[in-house]
Structures are given as C-alpha cells and as structure tokens.
C-alpha positions in Angstrom: -0.6 -19.1 -35.2 2.1 -21.3 -33.8 4.6 -22.3 -36.4 3.5 -19.8 -39.0 6.1 -17.5 -40.4 5.7 -13.8 -39.4 7.1 -12.7 -42.8 4.5 -14.6 -44.6 1.8 -12.8 -42.6 3.4 -9.5 -43.3 3.5 -10.2 -47.0 -0.1 -11.4 -47.0 -1.2 -8.1 -45.3 0.9 -6.1 -47.8 -0.7 -8.0 -50.7 -4.1 -7.3 -49.2 -3.4 -3.6 -49.0 -2.2 -3.4 -52.6 -5.1 -5.5 -54.0 -7.7 -3.6 -51.9 -6.3 -0.3 -53.0 -6.3 -1.4 -56.6 -9.9 -2.6 -56.4 -10.8 0.7 -54.8 -9.2 2.6 -57.6 -11.1 0.5 -60.2 -14.4 1.8 -58.7 -13.7 5.5 -58.0 -17.3 6.6 -57.2 -18.0 3.8 -54.6 -17.4 3.6 -50.9 -14.4 1.4 -51.5 -12.3 4.4 -52.6 -13.3 6.6 -49.6 -10.3 7.3 -47.4 -7.7 9.6 -46.0 -4.1 10.5 -47.1 -1.3 11.0 -44.6 2.2 12.2 -45.2 4.3 15.0 -46.4 2.7 17.3 -49.0 6.0 18.6 -50.2 9.1 16.4 -50.2 12.2 17.2 -48.2 15.2 18.0 -50.5 18.7 17.6 -49.3 21.2 19.3 -51.6 24.8 18.2 -50.9 26.4 19.9 -53.9 27.2 16.9 -56.0 24.3 14.8 -54.7 20.6 15.7 -54.3 18.5 13.5 -52.1 14.7 13.8 -52.0 12.7 12.3 -49.1 8.9 11.9 -49.2 6.3 9.7 -47.8 2.5 9.6 -48.5 0.1 6.9 -47.3 -3.5 6.6 -48.6 -5.7 4.5 -46.4 -9.0 3.5 -48.1 -12.0 1.3 -47.2 -10.8 -1.1 -50.0 -7.4 -1.5 -48.5 -8.8 -2.1 -45.0 -11.1 -4.8 -46.4 -8.0 -6.2 -48.2 -6.1 -6.4 -44.9 -9.1 -8.2 -43.2 -9.4 -10.7 -46.0 -5.6 -11.3 -46.0 -5.6 -12.0 -42.3 -8.6 -14.4 -42.6 -6.9 -16.2 -45.5 -3.6 -16.4 -43.5 -5.4 -17.9 -40.5 -6.9 -20.7 -42.6 -3.6 -21.6 -44.3 
C-alpha cells in the first residue's frame, strides 16, 4: 500500500458502499438486503427564531454494502 493515496482508498470504499447498497435494494427479497439501521429515529430540531436547523443521521448497513466494501478493497489493492 506504499505510495497509494488514502483519499482514493476512502473514495473506493464509499463507492463500494453505495453500489452494494444499490444492488441490495434492487433485490429486496434476497440476503443482500438484510441488515441493520443505526441512528436517530427523530431528528433534532434547533429553532433560533429566524433560523431553524434540523440535525439527523441514519446509517443502514446491509450485506450488499459489506460485500461492496470488500470488493472495493480488493480492487484497490490490485490497482
């Protein structure tokens, strides 16, 4: 891994997550879409009078996204 850019690795892993999650959502009744959702169920709302800010975060980890991460790491190692 010497000489390889860490940002490129991060972007490859992010692409693997997105593509794996997309493939999992294409086949909703298969094992690829099985997973867990983490995060806030209701967003945090900060009302400052003239400005309203809403904070929320939800992460869904599926088998498809995990396989996407693994494939992205393998591809990155061979590049």
